[in-house]
C-alpha positions, 0 to 999 in steps of 0.5 A: 564587944565586937572586934574592929581590928584591921588585922582580922579580915576573917574576924577570927578573934571575935569568933574565938574569943581572943581580945585583939582590941586592946581593951583592958580586962577591967573595962570588959568585966565592968561592961559584962556586969552591967549587961548582966544586971540589965538583963536580970532587971528586964526579966524581973520586970517581965520585959523578957522571959526569965529563961531568955534572960538566963540563956543570954547571960549564960552565953555572955558568960561563956564568951567572957570566960573564953576571952579571959582564959 
C-alpha cells in the first residue's frame, strides 16, 4: 500500500513504514496474507521462481513488521 497522504510531500511515511493512511491493522494484515498466498501459489504453478516468490514475501514481511512496530 503506497501512501497517498497530503501531509507527506517527501513520502517519508512510505519509506519508513509509518502508517499515515488511517487504514486499520486488520485490513493491512488481510491484504498481506492475501498477497503472500498469491505469491506462493504463483511459485507452486511455476509462474515465477520459488526463490523469487520467497524473496518478495520476505521483503513484504519486513515492511509489514516495520509498519506495525
